[in-house]
C-alpha positions in Angstrom: -5.2 7.9 13.9 -7.3 10.9 13.1 -11.0 10.4 12.4 -10.4 10.9 8.7 -7.4 8.6 8.7 -8.9 5.2 8.0 -5.7 3.6 8.8 -3.3 2.3 6.2 -1.3 -0.3 7.9 0.6 -1.7 5.0 1.7 -5.3 5.4 3.8 -6.4 2.5 5.5 -9.7 1.7 7.2 -8.5 -1.5 8.2 -11.3 -3.8 9.5 -13.6 -1.0 7.5 -16.3 0.8 4.8 -14.7 3.0 5.3 -17.3 5.7 9.0 -16.7 6.1 9.8 -17.0 9.8 12.5 -14.3 9.9 11.6 -10.9 8.3 13.9 -8.9 10.5 17.3 -10.2 9.4 18.5 -8.5 6.2 19.3 -10.8 3.2 21.6 -8.7 1.0 20.8 -10.9 -2.0 17.0 -10.4 -1.8 15.6 -8.5 -4.8 12.0 -7.4 -5.1 10.6 -7.1 -8.6 6.9 -6.4 -8.2 4.9 -3.2 -8.3 1.4 -2.3 -7.1 -1.1 0.1 -8.7 -3.5 1.3 -6.0 -6.7 1.7 -8.0 -8.2 3.9 -5.2 -11.9 4.4 -5.6 -12.0 2.7 -9.0 -15.1 0.5 -9.4 -14.9 -3.1 -10.7 -15.9 -2.3 -14.3 -13.3 0.5 -14.5 -10.6 -1.9 -13.2 -11.7 -4.6 -15.7 -11.6 -2.2 -18.7 -8.2 -0.8 -17.7 -6.4 -4.1 -17.0 -4.6 -4.3 -20.3 -3.3 -0.7 -19.8 -2.2 -1.6 -16.3 -0.3 -4.6 -17.5 1.2 -2.6 -20.4 2.4 -0.1 -17.9 4.5 -2.7 -16.2 2.5 -3.1 -13.0 2.3 -6.7 -11.7 -0.4 -6.2 -9.0 -3.5 -4.1 -8.5 -4.9 -3.1 -5.1 -8.6 -2.5 -4.8 -10.4 -0.4 -2.3 -12.4 -2.4 0.3 -15.0 -4.7 -1.4 -17.2 -5.7 1.6 -20.6 -4.4 2.5 -20.2 -0.9 4.0 -22.0 2.1 5.4 -23.9 3.8 2.7 -26.0 6.7 4.0 -29.0 7.7 1.9 -28.1 10.7 -0.3 -24.3 10.1 -0.1 -24.2 10.4 -3.8 -21.4 9.5 -6.3 -18.9 12.1 -5.3 -15.5 11.2 -3.9 -15.7 14.1 -1.6 -18.9 16.0 -0.6 -18.5 19.5 1.0 -21.4 18.7 3.3 -19.7 15.4 4.5 -16.5 16.2 6.4 -14.8 12.9 5.9 -15.8 12.4 2.3 -17.9 9.7 0.7 -14.8 7.6 -0.1 -14.5 7.1 3.7 -17.6 4.9 3.8 -16.1 1.8 2.3 -13.7 1.8 5.3 -16.8 1.3 7.5 -17.8 -2.4 7.3 -21.4 -3.4 7.9 -21.0 -7.0 6.9 -18.3 -9.4 5.5 -19.9 -10.2 2.2 -18.6 -9.1 -1.2 -20.2 -6.1 -2.9 -21.0 -2.5 -2.1 -22.6 0.6 -3.7 -19.2 2.0 -4.5 -17.1 -0.7 -6.2 -19.9 -3.0 -7.4 -21.4 -6.4 -7.1 -19.9 -9.8 -6.6 -20.6 -10.7 -10.2 -18.8 -7.5 -11.4 -15.9 -8.4 -9.2 -15.7 -11.8 -10.8 -15.6 -10.1 -14.2 -12.8 -7.9 -13.0 -10.9 -10.9 -11.7 -11.2 -12.7 -15.0 -9.7 -9.6 -16.7 -6.8 -9.6 -14.3 -6.1 -13.3 -14.9 -6.1 -12.7 -18.6 -3.3 -10.2 -18.2 -1.5 -12.0 -15.4 -2.2 -9.3 -12.8 -2.4 -10.3 -9.2 -5.3 -8.7 -7.3 -4.8 -7.4 -3.7 -8.0 -6.6 -1.7 -8.0 -4.0 1.1 -9.5 -5.6 4.2 -10.3 -4.1 7.6 -11.4 -6.5 10.2 -10.4 -4.2 13.1 -13.6 -2.2 13.2 -17.2 -1.7 12.0 -19.0 1.4 10.8 -19.4 4.3 13.3 -23.2 3.7 13.2 -23.4 0.3 14.9 -27.1 0.2 14.0 -26.1 0.0 10.4 -24.3 -3.3 10.9 -26.3 -6.1 9.4 -28.4 -8.5 11.4 -26.6 -11.4 9.7 -23.2 -10.1 10.9 -24.4 -9.6 14.5 -26.0 -13.0 14.6 -22.9 -14.7 13.2 -20.7 -13.4 16.0 -23.1 -14.0 18.8 -24.8 -10.6 19.1 -23.9 -7.0 19.4 -22.3 -7.5 22.8 -20.0 -10.1 21.4 -19.0 -7.9 18.4 -16.8 -5.4 20.2 -14.1 -5.4 22.8 -15.3 -4.3 26.3 -14.0 -0.8 25.7 -14.4 -1.0 21.9 -16.8 1.9 21.7 -14.4 4.2 23.6 -12.1 6.3 21.3 -8.4 5.9 21.7 -6.8 8.8 23.6 -3.1 7.7 23.4 -1.9 5.8 20.3 1.3 5.0 22.1 -0.6 3.0 24.7 -0.9 -0.5 23.4 -3.9 -1.4 25.6 -5.9 1.6 24.1 -4.4 1.1 20.6 -5.5 -2.5 20.4 -8.7 -2.6 22.5 -10.3 0.8 22.1 -11.8 2.5 19.0 -9.1 3.8 16.6 -10.2 7.0 14.9 -13.5 6.6 16.9 -14.4 3.5 14.8 -15.9 0.8 17.1 -13.2 -1.8 17.9 -14.1 -5.4 16.9 -13.3 -8.3 19.2 -11.2 -9.9 16.6 -10.3 -12.7 19.0 -14.0 -13.9 19.1 -13.9 -17.3 17.4 -17.3 -16.7 15.8 -16.1 -13.4 14.3 -12.9 -15.1 13.1 -14.9 -17.9 11.4 -17.3 -15.4 9.7 -14.4 -13.2 8.5 -12.4 -16.2 7.2 -15.4 -17.4 5.2 -15.3 -14.0 3.5 -11.5 -14.3 2.9 -12.0 -17.7 1.4 -14.8 -16.5 -0.9 -12.3 -13.8 -2.2 -9.7 -16.5 -2.7 -12.2 -18.6 -4.7 -12.6 -15.7 -7.1 -8.8 -15.6 -7.7 -7.7 -12.9 -5.2 -4.1 -13.5 -4.3 -3.3 -10.9 -1.7 -4.5 -8.6 1.0 -3.7 -5.3 2.5 -4.7 -5.2 6.2 -5.9 -1.8 7.2 -5.2 -0.6 10.8 -3.2 -3.8 11.4 -1.3 -2.3 14.4 -4.7 -2.0 16.1 -5.1 -5.8 16.1 -3.1 -7.2 19.0 -0.3 -9.7 18.9 0.5 -12.2 21.6 2.5 -9.7 23.7 -0.4 -7.2 23.8 -2.9 -6.9 26.6 -5.8 -9.4 26.5 -9.4 -8.3 26.9 -10.4 -10.8 29.5 -13.7 -9.0 30.0 -14.7 -10.0 26.4 -13.9 -13.6 27.2 -10.6 -13.6 25.3 -7.8 -16.0 26.3 -5.2 -15.0 23.7 -4.6 -12.6 20.9 -4.7 -15.1 18.1 -6.3 -13.3 15.2 -3.1 -13.2 13.1 -2.6 -16.9 13.6 -6.0 -17.6 12.1 -5.7 -14.9 9.3 -2.3 -16.2 8.2 -3.5 -19.9 8.1 -1.5 -21.1 11.1 -4.6 -22.4 12.8 -8.2 -23.2 12.0 -11.2 -21.7 13.7 -14.4 -23.8 14.2 -13.5 -25.9 11.2 -12.6 -23.0 8.9 -9.0 -22.3 7.7 -7.3 -20.2 5.1 -8.2 -22.0 1.8 -4.8 -21.7 0.1 -1.2 -21.9 1.4 -0.3 -18.6 2.9 3.1 -18.5 1.2 1.2 -18.4 -2.2 -0.2 -15.0 -1.3 1.1 -11.4 -1.3 -0.1 -9.9 2.0 0.7 -6.5 3.3 -0.9 -4.4 6.0 -0.8 -1.1 7.7 1.5 -0.9 10.7 2.2 2.8 10.8 5.5 3.5 12.7 5.0 5.0 16.1 6.2 4.4 19.7 5.7 1.0 21.4 4.7 -0.8 18.2 6.0 -4.4 18.3 7.3 -4.3 14.7 9.4 -7.4 15.2 6.4 -9.4 16.4 4.2 -8.3 13.6 7.1 -9.3 11.3 6.5 -12.9 12.3 3.2 -12.7 10.4 3.6 -10.3 7.5 5.6 -7.4 6.1 5.0 -3.8 7.0 4.7 -0.4 5.6 7.8 1.9 5.5 5.7 4.9 6.4 8.7 6.9 7.9 10.6 6.4 4.7 7.7 7.8 2.6 7.7 10.8 4.8 11.4 11.4 4.3 11.2 10.9 0.6 8.4 13.5 0.4 10.5 15.9 2.4 13.3 15.6 -0.1 10.8 16.2 -3.0 9.4 19.3 -1.2 12.9 20.7 -0.7 14.0 19.7 -4.2 17.1 18.3 -2.5 17.9 15.2 -0.4 20.9 16.9 1.2 20.9 15.9 4.9 18.2 13.3 4.4 19.1 9.6 4.5 17.3 8.0 1.6 19.4 4.8 1.6 18.1 3.4 4.8 14.4 2.3 4.9 14.3 3.4 8.6 12.5 0.3 9.8 13.4 -2.7 12.0 12.1 -5.2 9.4 14.2 -6.3 6.5 13.7 -4.1 3.5 12.6 -6.9 1.2 9.5 -7.3 3.4 8.4 -3.6 3.3 5.8 -1.9 1.2 6.9 1.5 0.1 5.3 4.5 -1.4 5.8 8.2 -2.3 2.2 8.8 -1.2 -0.8 6.7 0.0 -4.5 7.3 0.0 -4.2 8.5 3.6 -1.5 11.0 2.9 -3.4 12.3 -0.2 -7.0 12.3 0.9 -7.0 12.9 4.7 -5.2 16.0 5.7 -3.8 16.3 2.2 -0.2 15.8 3.5 1.1 14.9 0.1 -1.7 16.3 -2.2 0.2 19.6 -2.8 3.1 17.7 -4.5 2.8 18.0 -8.3 2.5 15.0 -10.5 6.1 15.7 -11.7 7.3 15.5 -8.1 5.4 12.3 -7.4 6.7 10.8 -10.6 10.4 11.4 -10.0 10.0 10.1 -6.5 8.3 7.0 -7.9 11.2 6.4 -10.3 13.8 6.6 -7.5 11.7 4.3 -5.2 11.0 1.8 -7.9 14.5 1.6 -9.3 15.7 0.4 -5.9 16.5 -3.2 -5.0 14.1 -3.7 -2.1 10.7 -2.7 -0.9 7.5 -3.3 -2.9 6.4 0.1 -4.2 2.8 1.1 -4.4 1.7 3.8 -6.9 -1.4 5.7 -5.6 -3.8 6.6 -8.4 -4.9 10.2 -7.9 -8.5 11.2 -9.0 -9.0 12.0 -12.7 -8.7 15.7 -13.4 -7.1 16.5 -10.0 -5.0 19.6 -9.8 -3.0 21.2 -7.0 -5.9 23.5 -6.3 -8.6 20.9 -6.8 -7.4 17.7 -5.2 -10.6 15.7 -6.2 -10.7 16.7 -9.8 -13.8 15.3 -11.6 -14.9 14.1 -8.1 -16.6 11.0 -9.4 -16.7 8.0 -7.0 -15.9 4.8 -8.8 -14.3 6.4 -11.8 -10.8 5.6 -13.0 -8.0 7.8 -11.7 -5.8 10.0 -13.8 -3.3 8.7 -16.4 -0.1 9.2 -14.4 0.1 5.4 -13.8 1.0 5.0 -17.5 3.3 8.0 -17.9 6.3 6.9 -20.0 8.7 7.4 -17.1 6.5 5.3 -14.8 6.3 2.6 -17.4 10.0 2.6 -18.0 11.0 2.2 -14.3 8.4 -0.5 -13.7 9.9 -2.5 -16.5 13.4 -1.6 -15.4 12.6 -3.1 -12.0 11.6 -6.4 -13.5 14.6 -6.5 -15.8 17.0 -5.8 -12.9 16.1 -9.0 -11.0 19.2 -10.3 -9.2 21.1 -7.0 -9.5 22.2 -5.3 -6.3 21.7 -1.6 -5.8 24.2 1.2 -5.3 22.5 4.5 -4.4 24.4 7.7 -5.1 23.6 11.4 -4.5 25.1 14.6 -5.7 26.8 16.9 -3.1 23.8 19.3 -3.2 21.3 16.4 -3.0 19.5 17.4 -6.2 20.5 14.4 -8.3 19.8 10.9 -7.2 21.3 7.8 -8.9 20.3 4.2 -8.4 22.8 1.8 -10.0 21.8 -1.8 -10.4 24.9 -3.9 -10.7 26.5 -3.5 -14.1 23.1 -3.8 -16.0 21.4 -0.5 -15.5 20.9 2.8 -13.7 18.1 5.3 -13.0 18.9 9.0 -12.8 16.5 11.4 -11.0 16.8 15.2 -11.0 14.5 16.3 -8.1 15.4 20.0 -8.6 13.3 22.6 -10.4 16.3 23.6 -12.5 18.4 21.9 -15.2 21.2 19.9 -13.8 24.1 17.6 -14.5 24.9 14.1 -13.3 28.5 13.2 -12.5 28.4 10.2 -10.2 30.0 6.8 -9.8 28.3 3.9 -11.6 28.7 0.2 -12.2 27.9 0.5 -15.9 30.7 -0.3 -18.3 32.3 2.5 -20.3 30.3 3.6 -23.2 27.4 5.8 -24.5 23.9 5.0 -23.2 20.5 6.3 -24.4 17.7 6.9 -22.0 14.8 4.5 -22.8 12.1 7.2 -22.7 13.6 10.4 -24.2 16.6 9.0 -26.1 18.9 11.3 -24.2 22.5 10.3 -24.4 24.8 9.8 -21.3 28.4 8.7 -21.2 30.2 6.5 -18.8 34.0 6.7 -18.5 36.3 5.4 -15.8 33.4 4.5 -13.6 31.7 7.9 -13.8 28.2 8.6 -15.3 27.9 12.0 -16.9 25.1 13.9 -18.7 22.7 16.9 -18.7 19.4 16.6 -16.9 16.1 18.5 -17.4 14.2 19.8 -14.4 12.2 17.3 -12.4 12.9 14.5 -14.9 14.1 10.9 -14.6 16.1 8.8 -17.0 16.5 5.0 -17.3 19.6 3.4 -18.7 19.9 -0.3 -19.5 23.0 -2.1 -20.8 22.3 -3.9 -24.0 
């Protein structure tokens, strides 16, 4: 993880029980129907005001940025990115100073409660981004209450927790040293676990019904090295976090299988994906990279977009075209146009499995000005409610129970996701007008796209019709 990459270990449990014991064996009948809007850097009042639009856009969940107390240097201002601050002001809320609700970026606990009430009104589940793996770079900024609760500064961190990781393929360094230079918390310390779980239970009391665990692959599982020098006997953080065991009389306040939990386990060498799968779903980061490659080339020829390229079952993966890390860190995906992101989203969301996450880019952002209006806490741009995005979100819900059949034109420019005999999503990822002529499960007849009213014909198992450049179409059998 680079210094600017806060870690995005996506853990996702899709619409299946979070406590399922086997998330590796594929269930061909599993179908995911939910969608996540990542309201990146939106503050609580903006989320609350926008909740009806989010629901109308067909999203079933909203993911917040981290809500805990965080590093807030004097003069950091209200910009997402400040030219004088290399990592950007948005990076600060990924630097915990205490596990209490409320910070200068998102707002107060009372404002969060108002946002939660708005979400409940529109039946939107709220997922909170949590990051127990580390604290702020500046350990002097960590609150006295936090240090006191865990037994002091020397009990807060692993014995080499202030030493930056050199080799992210080395599990000892990866789980016991500082990822991205951020001080590595001794997450096996029972006093830390108790303090953190009290924060989690406070969130649950407000109505939160899911979590994204940042940098999750940097918190060890049972097969990982144990930091005996820190007084640790076992790597049991995930047993506590998922409600399998209590710590000092504190336990997860609700049944774990009632929650949607996903966390960041970015794919790399020596990552025990199967062991993490015993606790939660994981991010399909490699799949996102391959999908972006196809969008960049305007063709998926030679790129396998059917497989999710992960050892976990696809129904337990969180998927994306881009994440906040790929957009805001090294701008890996930021050069892609909104049109490219949108057609990628339609393809991803039309599929049977994975739980797709739509990253909300900053308002006013362009390909030459990635931060747009550059206001921290402001609502992102309106792409989340583009008619094609809305159409595929609602298509996904309507296709519950329908198995997918993914087709691709010979030149890789046209992608087709068939869902049983009920519907199909057509995506032209090329910059030129195109034509679809691919097998489908739709019965013979004429179909109108739900967004543009464009007609397509099905005859003898073949779907045919003209396509505009970088545009998607949704067909549903009446």
